[in-house]
C-alpha positions, 0 to 999 in steps of 0.5 A: 261039169261040161261046158255045154252042160254048164251053159244049158243049166245057165240058160234053163234054170230060171224057169223053174225058179220063176215058177216056184217064186210065183206059186209061193207068191200066189199062196202067200197072197191068197192064204186067206182063200185057203184058210176061209174058203171062196164063194161057190155059186149054183147055176143061176149065180146065187151064192150057195156057201163058202168052200175051202175045197173050191178054194184049193182047186182054184188056187191049184189052177191058178198056180199051174197057170202062173207056172206055165206062163213064163215058159215061152219067155224063159225057155223058147227065147234062149233057144231061139237066140242060140239058133239066131247066134249061129246065123250069118245075120247076127254074126255080120251085124252084131248090133241087131242082137239086142233088137232081135232079142227084144222082138223074140221076148215080145213075141213070146209074151204076146203068145205066152199070156193068152195061152197060159190064161186059157189053160183053165176057164175063169169060172171053175166048175166043181161037183157038188159031191166033192164040196163040204157037207154043209154046201151039199145040203143047201143045193140041188144042182150037181155042179157048182161054180167058183171064180178061179182068180188070176 
């Protein structure tokens, strides 16, 4: 394997590993929601029933959020640091490497969390026609709501 390819793999392999671990953790910790379902509400906030289909949608959205969340830290920071190491400032002052790295990580966290959380609204919507039959029979609203969770 070429040295450049090896360095590239070493820098970017943590992202899929962290994303997969986060998704597995989510599914394991919230498995009861998949097996039991989550509350589905009408437009006035009244509980209509408990839906496994809404739970699957909520966990999918949350998993995507958690998969995207580490991207700036694990992808952008290595790219920024590689570029920074080529500058005269860090070459002539190697002691600035750690503070610059800490600043890059801090800024990426500052940007990553709001960006990832804003991918999907906290209260999700689902069409009544996509839900279980017993929920469809209880409600007249065409769109129902559920709490996605974090």
